[in-house]
FIBAPA-547065 format. One record per atom (N, C-alpha, C): residue number from 1; atom name; x, y, z. Coordinates in Angstrom, 3 decimals. Layout:
<atoms>
+------+------+----------+----------+----------+
| voti | semi |        x |        y |        z |
+------+------+----------+----------+----------+
|  NUM |   CA |        X |        Y |        Z |
...
+------+------+----------+----------+----------+
</atoms>
This chain:
<atoms>
+------+------+----------+----------+----------+
| voti | semi |        x |        y |        z |
+------+------+----------+----------+----------+
|    1 |    N |   17.852 |  -47.998 | -155.107 |
|    1 |   CA |   17.834 |  -47.660 | -153.688 |
|    1 |    C |   18.621 |  -48.714 | -152.925 |
|    2 |    N |   19.469 |  -48.291 | -152.042 |
|    2 |   CA |   20.271 |  -49.196 | -151.232 |
|    2 |    C |   19.418 |  -49.773 | -150.104 |
|    3 |    N |   19.809 |  -50.969 | -149.594 |
|    3 |   CA |   19.098 |  -51.513 | -148.433 |
|    3 |    C |   19.164 |  -50.544 | -147.268 |
|    4 |    N |   18.178 |  -50.616 | -146.396 |
|    4 |   CA |   18.073 |  -49.693 | -145.266 |
|    4 |    C |   19.330 |  -49.690 | -144.402 |
|    5 |    N |   19.916 |  -50.873 | -144.141 |
|    5 |   CA |   21.102 |  -50.916 | -143.275 |
|    5 |    C |   22.272 |  -50.182 | -143.906 |
|    6 |    N |   22.458 |  -50.301 | -145.214 |
|    6 |   CA |   23.545 |  -49.581 | -145.875 |
|    6 |    C |   23.290 |  -48.086 | -145.811 |
|    7 |    N |   22.035 |  -47.699 | -145.949 |
|    7 |   CA |   21.692 |  -46.274 | -145.879 |
|    7 |    C |   21.989 |  -45.725 | -144.488 |
|    8 |    N |   21.641 |  -46.477 | -143.454 |
|    8 |   CA |   21.914 |  -46.020 | -142.090 |
|    8 |    C |   23.412 |  -45.897 | -141.847 |
|    9 |    N |   24.175 |  -46.882 | -142.314 |
|    9 |   CA |   25.614 |  -46.837 | -142.122 |
|    9 |    C |   26.192 |  -45.643 | -142.863 |
|   10 |    N |   25.694 |  -45.377 | -144.042 |
|   10 |   CA |   26.175 |  -44.247 | -144.826 |
|   10 |    C |   25.913 |  -42.936 | -144.119 |
|   11 |    N |   24.685 |  -42.695 | -143.729 |
|   11 |   CA |   24.294 |  -41.409 | -143.165 |
|   11 |    C |   24.896 |  -41.176 | -141.786 |
|   12 |    N |   24.838 |  -42.145 | -140.928 |
|   12 |   CA |   25.289 |  -41.960 | -139.552 |
|   12 |    C |   26.808 |  -41.917 | -139.435 |
|   13 |    N |   27.491 |  -42.522 | -140.342 |
|   13 |   CA |   28.928 |  -42.666 | -140.208 |
|   13 |    C |   29.732 |  -41.491 | -140.707 |
|   14 |    N |   29.208 |  -40.742 | -141.642 |
|   14 |   CA |   30.041 |  -39.766 | -142.325 |
|   14 |    C |   30.724 |  -38.772 | -141.391 |
|   15 |    N |   30.020 |  -38.154 | -140.503 |
|   15 |   CA |   30.653 |  -37.137 | -139.676 |
|   15 |    C |   31.613 |  -37.754 | -138.670 |
|   16 |    N |   31.294 |  -38.931 | -138.145 |
|   16 |   CA |   32.171 |  -39.541 | -137.152 |
|   16 |    C |   33.482 |  -40.004 | -137.771 |
|   17 |    N |   33.418 |  -40.707 | -138.879 |
|   17 |   CA |   34.642 |  -41.197 | -139.488 |
|   17 |    C |   35.525 |  -40.045 | -139.931 |
|   18 |    N |   34.926 |  -39.038 | -140.479 |
|   18 |   CA |   35.717 |  -37.891 | -140.927 |
|   18 |    C |   36.387 |  -37.203 | -139.747 |
|   19 |    N |   35.707 |  -37.089 | -138.645 |
|   19 |   CA |   36.247 |  -36.398 | -137.475 |
|   19 |    C |   37.380 |  -37.173 | -136.827 |
|   20 |    N |   37.440 |  -38.484 | -137.044 |
|   20 |   CA |   38.423 |  -39.300 | -136.354 |
|   20 |    C |   39.789 |  -39.347 | -136.987 |
|   21 |    N |   39.963 |  -38.854 | -138.185 |
|   21 |   CA |   41.261 |  -38.953 | -138.825 |
|   21 |    C |   41.965 |  -37.603 | -138.848 |
|   22 |    N |   43.279 |  -37.640 | -138.879 |
|   22 |   CA |   44.058 |  -36.405 | -138.915 |
|   22 |    C |   43.835 |  -35.660 | -140.218 |
|   23 |    N |   43.729 |  -36.383 | -141.327 |
|   23 |   CA |   43.527 |  -35.739 | -142.625 |
|   23 |    C |   42.188 |  -35.031 | -142.686 |
|   24 |    N |   41.216 |  -35.520 | -141.957 |
|   24 |   CA |   39.878 |  -34.931 | -141.995 |
|   24 |    C |   39.847 |  -33.545 | -141.378 |
|   25 |    N |   40.807 |  -33.240 | -140.531 |
|   25 |   CA |   40.842 |  -31.911 | -139.920 |
|   25 |    C |   41.087 |  -30.841 | -140.972 |
|   26 |    N |   41.678 |  -31.227 | -142.102 |
|   26 |   CA |   41.978 |  -30.279 | -143.155 |
|   26 |    C |   40.900 |  -30.233 | -144.235 |
|   27 |    N |   40.240 |  -31.337 | -144.549 |
|   27 |   CA |   39.248 |  -31.358 | -145.618 |
|   27 |    C |   38.142 |  -32.351 | -145.301 |
|   28 |    N |   36.927 |  -32.008 | -145.719 |
|   28 |   CA |   35.802 |  -32.915 | -145.540 |
|   28 |    C |   35.730 |  -33.847 | -146.735 |
|   29 |    N |   35.217 |  -35.066 | -146.546 |
|   29 |   CA |   35.069 |  -35.984 | -147.669 |
|   29 |    C |   34.045 |  -35.446 | -148.664 |
|   30 |    N |   34.191 |  -35.837 | -149.915 |
|   30 |   CA |   33.261 |  -35.417 | -150.959 |
|   30 |    C |   31.938 |  -36.151 | -150.799 |
|   31 |    N |   30.857 |  -35.477 | -151.108 |
|   31 |   CA |   29.534 |  -36.097 | -151.055 |
|   31 |    C |   29.428 |  -37.171 | -152.127 |
|   32 |    N |   28.721 |  -38.231 | -151.830 |
|   32 |   CA |   28.505 |  -39.309 | -152.792 |
|   32 |    C |   27.541 |  -38.838 | -153.873 |
|   33 |    N |   27.769 |  -39.309 | -155.079 |
|   33 |   CA |   26.872 |  -38.981 | -156.187 |
|   33 |    C |   25.469 |  -39.451 | -155.830 |
|   34 |    N |   24.500 |  -38.581 | -156.015 |
|   34 |   CA |   23.112 |  -38.943 | -155.716 |
|   34 |    C |   22.870 |  -39.236 | -154.254 |
|   35 |    N |   23.743 |  -38.732 | -153.376 |
|   35 |   CA |   23.634 |  -38.951 | -151.925 |
|   35 |    C |   23.583 |  -40.435 | -151.572 |
|   36 |    N |   24.311 |  -41.244 | -152.332 |
|   36 |   CA |   24.407 |  -42.691 | -152.083 |
|   36 |    C |   23.040 |  -43.366 | -152.046 |
|   37 |    N |   22.104 |  -42.845 | -152.841 |
|   37 |   CA |   20.781 |  -43.451 | -152.926 |
|   37 |    C |   19.799 |  -43.011 | -151.865 |
|   38 |    N |   20.181 |  -42.039 | -151.041 |
|   38 |   CA |   19.313 |  -41.550 | -149.973 |
|   38 |    C |   18.612 |  -40.271 | -150.401 |
|   39 |    N |   17.431 |  -40.040 | -149.873 |
|   39 |   CA |   16.736 |  -38.774 | -150.055 |
|   39 |    C |   17.011 |  -37.943 | -148.822 |
|   40 |    N |   17.675 |  -36.797 | -149.006 |
|   40 |   CA |   18.096 |  -35.962 | -147.895 |
|   40 |    C |   17.557 |  -34.546 | -148.043 |
|   41 |    N |   17.346 |  -33.869 | -146.926 |
|   41 |   CA |   16.935 |  -32.463 | -146.985 |
|   41 |    C |   18.053 |  -31.595 | -147.564 |
|   42 |    N |   17.690 |  -30.438 | -148.053 |
|   42 |   CA |   18.666 |  -29.495 | -148.581 |
|   42 |    C |   19.716 |  -29.186 | -147.522 |
|   43 |    N |   20.968 |  -29.125 | -147.925 |
|   43 |   CA |   22.056 |  -28.814 | -147.011 |
|   43 |    C |   22.705 |  -30.037 | -146.385 |
|   44 |    N |   22.116 |  -31.229 | -146.548 |
|   44 |   CA |   22.693 |  -32.451 | -146.008 |
|   44 |    C |   23.485 |  -33.167 | -147.097 |
|   45 |    N |   24.432 |  -33.972 | -146.678 |
|   45 |   CA |   25.305 |  -34.682 | -147.603 |
|   45 |    C |   25.523 |  -36.098 | -147.077 |
|   46 |    N |   25.595 |  -37.061 | -147.978 |
|   46 |   CA |   25.881 |  -38.434 | -147.583 |
|   46 |    C |   27.185 |  -38.882 | -148.228 |
|   47 |    N |   27.927 |  -39.693 | -147.498 |
|   47 |   CA |   29.151 |  -40.293 | -148.004 |
|   47 |    C |   29.017 |  -41.795 | -147.807 |
|   48 |    N |   29.320 |  -42.556 | -148.828 |
|   48 |   CA |   29.272 |  -44.002 | -148.731 |
|   48 |    C |   30.551 |  -44.464 | -148.043 |
|   49 |    N |   30.439 |  -44.889 | -146.799 |
|   49 |   CA |   31.586 |  -45.239 | -145.970 |
|   49 |    C |   32.063 |  -46.656 | -146.237 |
|   50 |    N |   31.131 |  -47.598 | -146.355 |
|   50 |   CA |   31.474 |  -49.001 | -146.577 |
|   50 |    C |   30.315 |  -49.683 | -147.289 |
|   51 |    N |   30.630 |  -50.635 | -148.125 |
|   51 |   CA |   29.607 |  -51.395 | -148.844 |
|   51 |    C |   29.695 |  -52.858 | -148.457 |
|   52 |    N |   28.612 |  -53.583 | -148.674 |
|   52 |   CA |   28.592 |  -55.017 | -148.425 |
|   52 |    C |   28.728 |  -55.404 | -146.973 |
|   53 |    N |   28.191 |  -54.601 | -146.071 |
|   53 |   CA |   28.344 |  -54.886 | -144.646 |
|   53 |    C |   27.229 |  -55.765 | -144.090 |
|   54 |    N |   26.192 |  -56.008 | -144.855 |
|   54 |   CA |   25.078 |  -56.804 | -144.361 |
|   54 |    C |   24.138 |  -55.962 | -143.532 |
|   55 |    N |   23.312 |  -56.611 | -142.738 |
|   55 |   CA |   22.331 |  -55.911 | -141.912 |
|   55 |    C |   22.975 |  -55.254 | -140.710 |
|   56 |    N |   22.841 |  -53.945 | -140.610 |
|   56 |   CA |   23.370 |  -53.196 | -139.467 |
|   56 |    C |   22.213 |  -52.820 | -138.559 |
|   57 |    N |   22.328 |  -53.144 | -137.283 |
|   57 |   CA |   21.263 |  -52.856 | -136.322 |
|   57 |    C |   21.450 |  -51.543 | -135.588 |
|   58 |    N |   22.699 |  -51.228 | -135.192 |
|   58 |   CA |   22.971 |  -50.045 | -134.381 |
|   58 |    C |   24.415 |  -49.627 | -134.606 |
|   59 |    N |   24.701 |  -48.339 | -134.418 |
|   59 |   CA |   26.052 |  -47.804 | -134.567 |
|   59 |    C |   26.511 |  -47.141 | -133.277 |
|   60 |    N |   27.817 |  -47.197 | -133.030 |
|   60 |   CA |   28.408 |  -46.487 | -131.897 |
|   60 |    C |   29.716 |  -45.870 | -132.342 |
|   61 |    N |   29.934 |  -44.626 | -131.962 |
|   61 |   CA |   31.170 |  -43.921 | -132.275 |
|   61 |    C |   32.178 |  -44.178 | -131.176 |
|   62 |    N |   33.332 |  -44.706 | -131.548 |
|   62 |   CA |   34.363 |  -45.021 | -130.582 |
|   62 |    C |   35.536 |  -44.068 | -130.655 |
|   63 |    N |   36.506 |  -44.261 | -129.800 |
|   63 |   CA |   37.683 |  -43.386 | -129.785 |
|   63 |    C |   38.509 |  -43.552 | -131.060 |
|   64 |    N |   39.208 |  -42.492 | -131.439 |
|   64 |   CA |   40.106 |  -42.561 | -132.586 |
|   64 |    C |   39.402 |  -42.620 | -133.928 |
|   65 |    N |   38.130 |  -42.240 | -133.976 |
|   65 |   CA |   37.418 |  -42.235 | -135.247 |
|   65 |    C |   36.912 |  -43.589 | -135.696 |
|   66 |    N |   36.854 |  -44.565 | -134.811 |
|   66 |   CA |   36.351 |  -45.890 | -135.179 |
|   66 |    C |   34.831 |  -45.911 | -135.023 |
|   67 |    N |   34.171 |  -46.433 | -136.033 |
|   67 |   CA |   32.728 |  -46.598 | -136.000 |
|   67 |    C |   32.429 |  -48.077 | -135.830 |
|   68 |    N |   31.632 |  -48.431 | -134.821 |
|   68 |   CA |   31.283 |  -49.823 | -134.551 |
|   68 |    C |   29.830 |  -50.059 | -134.946 |
|   69 |    N |   29.585 |  -51.145 | -135.673 |
|   69 |   CA |   28.242 |  -51.495 | -136.122 |
|   69 |    C |   27.864 |  -52.862 | -135.563 |
|   70 |    N |   26.711 |  -52.931 | -134.883 |
|   70 |   CA |   26.175 |  -54.221 | -134.442 |
|   70 |    C |   25.550 |  -54.865 | -135.670 |
|   71 |    N |   25.997 |  -56.072 | -135.993 |
|   71 |   CA |   25.528 |  -56.755 | -137.190 |
|   71 |    C |   24.394 |  -57.712 | -136.878 |
|   72 |    N |   23.518 |  -57.852 | -137.817 |
|   72 |   CA |   22.349 |  -58.710 | -137.702 |
|   72 |    C |   22.731 |  -60.126 | -138.116 |
|   73 |    N |   22.808 |  -61.055 | -137.155 |
|   73 |   CA |   23.119 |  -62.447 | -137.467 |
|   73 |    C |   24.453 |  -62.625 | -138.177 |
|   74 |    N |   24.622 |  -63.737 | -138.865 |
|   74 |   CA |   25.844 |  -63.979 | -139.631 |
|   74 |    C |   26.987 |  -64.485 | -138.780 |
|   75 |    N |   28.174 |  -64.462 | -139.375 |
|   75 |   CA |   29.370 |  -64.989 | -138.713 |
|   75 |    C |   29.944 |  -64.052 | -137.666 |
|   76 |    N |   29.765 |  -62.749 | -137.836 |
|   76 |   CA |   30.338 |  -61.775 | -136.904 |
|   76 |    C |   29.225 |  -61.038 | -136.167 |
|   77 |    N |   29.574 |  -60.446 | -135.033 |
|   77 |   CA |   28.603 |  -59.683 | -134.252 |
|   77 |    C |   28.823 |  -58.187 | -134.394 |
|   78 |    N |   30.100 |  -57.778 | -134.558 |
|   78 |   CA |   30.445 |  -56.360 | -134.625 |
|   78 |    C |   31.385 |  -56.129 | -135.799 |
|   79 |    N |   31.154 |  -55.028 | -136.504 |
|   79 |   CA |   32.050 |  -54.584 | -137.562 |
|   79 |    C |   32.647 |  -53.253 | -137.124 |
|   80 |    N |   33.977 |  -53.153 | -137.155 |
|   80 |   CA |   34.678 |  -51.913 | -136.811 |
|   80 |    C |   35.222 |  -51.297 | -138.095 |
|   81 |    N |   34.988 |  -49.991 | -138.257 |
|   81 |   CA |   35.413 |  -49.276 | -139.464 |
|   81 |    C |   36.211 |  -48.038 | -139.074 |
|   82 |    N |   37.333 |  -47.798 | -139.775 |
|   82 |   CA |   38.142 |  -46.607 | -139.505 |
|   82 |    C |   38.585 |  -45.994 | -140.834 |
|   83 |    N |   38.397 |  -44.675 | -140.933 |
|   83 |   CA |   38.847 |  -43.889 | -142.085 |
|   83 |    C |   40.177 |  -43.262 | -141.705 |
|   84 |    N |   41.268 |  -43.726 | -142.271 |
|   84 |   CA |   42.602 |  -43.231 | -141.902 |
|   84 |    C |   43.045 |  -42.003 | -142.690 |
|   85 |    N |   42.490 |  -41.797 | -143.896 |
|   85 |   CA |   42.993 |  -40.697 | -144.717 |
|   85 |    C |   42.007 |  -39.544 | -144.914 |
|   86 |    N |   40.835 |  -39.608 | -144.257 |
|   86 |   CA |   39.897 |  -38.488 | -144.305 |
|   86 |    C |   39.063 |  -38.381 | -145.557 |
|   87 |    N |   39.041 |  -39.443 | -146.390 |
|   87 |   CA |   38.243 |  -39.380 | -147.612 |
|   87 |    C |   36.804 |  -39.838 | -147.415 |
|   88 |    N |   36.453 |  -40.225 | -146.190 |
|   88 |   CA |   35.089 |  -40.664 | -145.904 |
|   88 |    C |   34.857 |  -42.145 | -146.117 |
|   89 |    N |   35.842 |  -42.872 | -146.618 |
|   89 |   CA |   35.736 |  -44.322 | -146.825 |
|   89 |    C |   36.581 |  -45.037 | -145.767 |
|   90 |    N |   36.065 |  -46.143 | -145.282 |
|   90 |   CA |   36.777 |  -46.903 | -144.246 |
|   90 |    C |   37.870 |  -47.754 | -144.878 |
|   91 |    N |   39.136 |  -47.419 | -144.579 |
|   91 |   CA |   40.247 |  -48.235 | -145.062 |
|   91 |    C |   40.458 |  -49.461 | -144.174 |
|   92 |    N |   40.227 |  -49.306 | -142.890 |
|   92 |   CA |   40.401 |  -50.415 | -141.952 |
|   92 |    C |   39.045 |  -51.015 | -141.623 |
|   93 |    N |   38.968 |  -52.323 | -141.718 |
|   93 |   CA |   37.760 |  -53.067 | -141.367 |
|   93 |    C |   38.169 |  -54.254 | -140.515 |
|   94 |    N |   37.447 |  -54.481 | -139.447 |
|   94 |   CA |   37.684 |  -55.657 | -138.614 |
|   94 |    C |   36.345 |  -56.115 | -138.074 |
|   95 |    N |   36.148 |  -57.407 | -138.024 |
|   95 |   CA |   34.917 |  -57.926 | -137.432 |
|   95 |    C |   35.297 |  -58.883 | -136.304 |
|   96 |    N |   34.430 |  -58.958 | -135.322 |
|   96 |   CA |   34.692 |  -59.823 | -134.178 |
|   96 |    C |   33.376 |  -60.214 | -133.526 |
|   97 |    N |   33.470 |  -61.209 | -132.645 |
|   97 |   CA |   32.280 |  -61.747 | -131.990 |
|   97 |    C |   31.537 |  -62.691 | -132.919 |
|   98 |    N |   30.465 |  -63.269 | -132.414 |
|   98 |   CA |   29.657 |  -64.169 | -133.231 |
|   98 |    C |   28.195 |  -64.081 | -132.806 |
|   99 |    N |   27.325 |  -64.487 | -133.687 |
|   99 |   CA |   25.914 |  -64.563 | -133.363 |
|   99 |    C |   25.124 |  -63.293 | -133.577 |
|  100 |    N |   25.736 |  -62.257 | -134.109 |
|  100 |   CA |   24.996 |  -61.016 | -134.349 |
|  100 |    C |   24.702 |  -60.269 | -133.068 |
|  101 |    N |   24.117 |  -59.095 | -133.227 |
|  101 |   CA |   23.799 |  -58.276 | -132.065 |
|  101 |    C |   22.690 |  -57.296 | -132.354 |
|  102 |    N |   22.110 |  -56.766 | -131.295 |
|  102 |   CA |   21.005 |  -55.819 | -131.421 |
|  102 |    C |   21.419 |  -54.382 | -131.171 |
|  103 |    N |   22.434 |  -54.183 | -130.331 |
|  103 |   CA |   22.852 |  -52.845 | -129.946 |
|  103 |    C |   24.330 |  -52.886 | -129.608 |
|  104 |    N |   25.020 |  -51.788 | -129.842 |
|  104 |   CA |   26.428 |  -51.692 | -129.509 |
|  104 |    C |   26.641 |  -50.337 | -128.847 |
|  105 |    N |   27.496 |  -50.327 | -127.816 |
|  105 |   CA |   27.732 |  -49.091 | -127.076 |
|  105 |    C |   29.161 |  -49.080 | -126.540 |
|  106 |    N |   29.721 |  -47.869 | -126.417 |
|  106 |   CA |   31.071 |  -47.690 | -125.879 |
|  106 |    C |   30.950 |  -46.975 | -124.536 |
|  107 |    N |   31.579 |  -47.546 | -123.510 |
|  107 |   CA |   31.603 |  -46.930 | -122.174 |
|  107 |    C |   32.908 |  -47.261 | -121.477 |
|  108 |    N |   33.585 |  -46.240 | -120.970 |
|  108 |   CA |   34.769 |  -46.415 | -120.129 |
|  108 |    C |   35.814 |  -47.365 | -120.715 |
|  109 |    N |   36.070 |  -47.265 | -122.018 |
|  109 |   CA |   37.095 |  -48.082 | -122.657 |
|  109 |    C |   36.659 |  -49.488 | -123.030 |
|  110 |    N |   35.383 |  -49.787 | -122.904 |
|  110 |   CA |   34.855 |  -51.100 | -123.268 |
|  110 |    C |   33.781 |  -50.955 | -124.333 |
|  111 |    N |   33.680 |  -51.961 | -125.180 |
|  111 |   CA |   32.598 |  -52.052 | -126.147 |
|  111 |    C |   31.617 |  -53.102 | -125.620 |
|  112 |    N |   30.357 |  -52.733 | -125.550 |
|  112 |   CA |   29.304 |  -53.641 | -125.087 |
|  112 |    C |   28.398 |  -53.971 | -126.261 |
|  113 |    N |   28.067 |  -55.246 | -126.402 |
|  113 |   CA |   27.167 |  -55.700 | -127.449 |
|  113 |    C |   25.985 |  -56.411 | -126.802 |
|  114 |    N |   24.780 |  -55.945 | -127.111 |
|  114 |   CA |   23.572 |  -56.606 | -126.608 |
|  114 |    C |   23.165 |  -57.679 | -127.599 |
|  115 |    N |   23.095 |  -58.900 | -127.113 |
|  115 |   CA |   22.577 |  -60.010 | -127.900 |
|  115 |    C |   21.247 |  -60.413 | -127.297 |
|  116 |    N |   20.604 |  -61.391 | -127.868 |
|  116 |   CA |   19.278 |  -61.785 | -127.419 |
|  116 |    C |   19.236 |  -62.160 | -125.945 |
|  117 |    N |   20.269 |  -62.874 | -125.471 |
|  117 |   CA |   20.229 |  -63.391 | -124.102 |
|  117 |    C |   21.383 |  -62.938 | -123.213 |
|  118 |    N |   22.205 |  -62.008 | -123.680 |
|  118 |   CA |   23.352 |  -61.595 | -122.875 |
|  118 |    C |   23.930 |  -60.273 | -123.372 |
|  119 |    N |   24.776 |  -59.706 | -122.538 |
|  119 |   CA |   25.590 |  -58.551 | -122.903 |
|  119 |    C |   27.025 |  -59.055 | -122.974 |
|  120 |    N |   27.698 |  -58.786 | -124.090 |
|  120 |   CA |   29.088 |  -59.203 | -124.268 |
|  120 |    C |   29.954 |  -57.951 | -124.197 |
|  121 |    N |   31.101 |  -58.075 | -123.526 |
|  121 |   CA |   31.974 |  -56.915 | -123.319 |
|  121 |    C |   33.387 |  -57.221 | -123.789 |
|  122 |    N |   33.984 |  -56.252 | -124.520 |
|  122 |   CA |   35.366 |  -56.333 | -124.966 |
|  122 |    C |   36.110 |  -55.094 | -124.505 |
|  123 |    N |   37.350 |  -55.250 | -124.070 |
|  123 |   CA |   38.225 |  -54.117 | -123.765 |
|  123 |    C |   38.743 |  -53.573 | -125.098 |
|  124 |    N |   38.656 |  -52.257 | -125.283 |
|  124 |   CA |   39.160 |  -51.629 | -126.501 |
|  124 |    C |   40.557 |  -51.077 | -126.253 |
|  125 |    N |   41.586 |  -51.697 | -126.833 |
|  125 |   CA |   42.938 |  -51.201 | -126.638 |
|  125 |    C |   43.123 |  -49.841 | -127.314 |
|  126 |    N |   43.898 |  -48.957 | -126.715 |
|  126 |   CA |   44.139 |  -47.628 | -127.273 |
|  126 |    C |   44.768 |  -47.748 | -128.658 |
|  127 |    N |   44.214 |  -47.006 | -129.613 |
|  127 |   CA |   44.744 |  -46.960 | -130.965 |
|  127 |    C |   44.356 |  -48.112 | -131.864 |
|  128 |    N |   43.723 |  -49.139 | -131.345 |
|  128 |   CA |   43.345 |  -50.299 | -132.157 |
|  128 |    C |   41.948 |  -50.115 | -132.739 |
|  129 |    N |   41.709 |  -50.724 | -133.882 |
|  129 |   CA |   40.386 |  -50.677 | -134.499 |
|  129 |    C |   39.436 |  -51.643 | -133.796 |
|  130 |    N |   39.971 |  -52.787 | -133.393 |
|  130 |   CA |   39.152 |  -53.819 | -132.751 |
|  130 |    C |   39.948 |  -54.453 | -131.613 |
|  131 |    N |   39.270 |  -55.164 | -130.719 |
|  131 |   CA |   39.987 |  -55.863 | -129.646 |
|  131 |    C |   41.010 |  -56.825 | -130.235 |
|  132 |    N |   42.172 |  -56.938 | -129.610 |
|  132 |   CA |   43.217 |  -57.818 | -130.116 |
|  132 |    C |   43.064 |  -59.235 | -129.588 |
|  133 |    N |   42.248 |  -59.420 | -128.602 |
|  133 |   CA |   42.081 |  -60.724 | -127.981 |
|  133 |    C |   40.638 |  -61.187 | -128.118 |
|  134 |    N |   40.482 |  -62.471 | -128.313 |
|  134 |   CA |   39.146 |  -63.039 | -128.386 |
|  134 |    C |   38.541 |  -63.203 | -126.997 |
|  135 |    N |   39.339 |  -62.948 | -125.953 |
|  135 |   CA |   38.844 |  -63.068 | -124.584 |
|  135 |    C |   37.790 |  -61.997 | -124.339 |
|  136 |    N |   36.696 |  -62.414 | -123.795 |
|  136 |   CA |   35.622 |  -61.467 | -123.488 |
|  136 |    C |   34.874 |  -61.967 | -122.273 |
|  137 |    N |   34.244 |  -61.067 | -121.587 |
|  137 |   CA |   33.469 |  -61.484 | -120.433 |
|  137 |    C |   32.000 |  -61.385 | -120.786 |
|  138 |    N |   31.265 |  -62.378 | -120.408 |
|  138 |   CA |   29.832 |  -62.395 | -120.702 |
|  138 |    C |   29.066 |  -62.288 | -119.405 |
|  139 |    N |   28.065 |  -61.482 | -119.411 |
|  139 |   CA |   27.208 |  -61.411 | -118.238 |
|  139 |    C |   25.776 |  -61.681 | -118.668 |
|  140 |    N |   25.192 |  -62.652 | -118.054 |
|  140 |   CA |   23.796 |  -62.966 | -118.348 |
|  140 |    C |   22.927 |  -61.825 | -117.857 |
|  141 |    N |   21.825 |  -61.634 | -118.490 |
|  141 |   CA |   20.931 |  -60.571 | -118.061 |
|  141 |    C |   19.500 |  -61.091 | -118.033 |
|  142 |    N |   18.675 |  -60.403 | -117.292 |
|  142 |   CA |   17.286 |  -60.817 | -117.190 |
|  142 |    C |   16.505 |  -60.257 | -118.367 |
|  143 |    N |   15.509 |  -60.971 | -118.773 |
|  143 |   CA |   14.653 |  -60.534 | -119.862 |
|  143 |    C |   13.387 |  -59.953 | -119.263 |
|  144 |    N |   13.315 |  -58.669 | -119.266 |
|  144 |   CA |   12.140 |  -57.990 | -118.774 |
|  144 |    C |   11.385 |  -57.365 | -119.927 |
|  145 |    N |   10.460 |  -56.464 | -119.639 |
|  145 |   CA |    9.699 |  -55.811 | -120.707 |
|  145 |    C |   10.588 |  -55.043 | -121.672 |
|  146 |    N |   11.744 |  -54.556 | -121.196 |
|  146 |   CA |   12.638 |  -53.797 | -122.055 |
|  146 |    C |   13.653 |  -54.690 | -122.753 |
|  147 |    N |   13.627 |  -55.998 | -122.522 |
|  147 |   CA |   14.579 |  -56.910 | -123.148 |
|  147 |    C |   15.843 |  -57.044 | -122.310 |
|  148 |    N |   16.944 |  -57.351 | -122.966 |
|  148 |   CA |   18.225 |  -57.577 | -122.312 |
|  148 |    C |   18.975 |  -56.254 | -122.217 |
|  149 |    N |   19.284 |  -55.823 | -121.004 |
|  149 |   CA |   20.019 |  -54.568 | -120.844 |
|  149 |    C |   20.988 |  -54.692 | -119.668 |
|  150 |    N |   22.128 |  -53.978 | -119.750 |
|  150 |   CA |   23.091 |  -54.056 | -118.646 |
|  150 |    C |   22.565 |  -53.344 | -117.412 |
|  151 |    N |   23.092 |  -53.739 | -116.271 |
|  151 |   CA |   22.689 |  -53.108 | -115.006 |
|  151 |    C |   23.788 |  -52.244 | -114.487 |
+------+------+----------+----------+----------+
</atoms>
């Protein structure tokens, strides 16, 4: 059995990554043998999109078929994955940020990452898998009963 984070990345990513590539418009990726270690209801299929990604907290579907994963701790905060040939596997991988994250979301051309004490924002350039610049704006947030959330 795969770790829970790998299972979540596998299951949640398959339809988004496939939909984002030009090749995917012609053919769907093949299902993983044994559903990549997941137990699924009849009629469902799993594709192993990426391996060795570590703890994934949340996923967000971005423009151009890019899947963004908020990573749990470690050296990077966000992992960006893109399937360019429609086979269901991410050929492009990029990581950015630091300190891990709890949630990731895409709004109005920006990627937002919720960390323990702040929301970090990156501009997503058109056609790119990840931000090209390390420049980011940080906005402190209040810690209420719901935790750290943008206003």
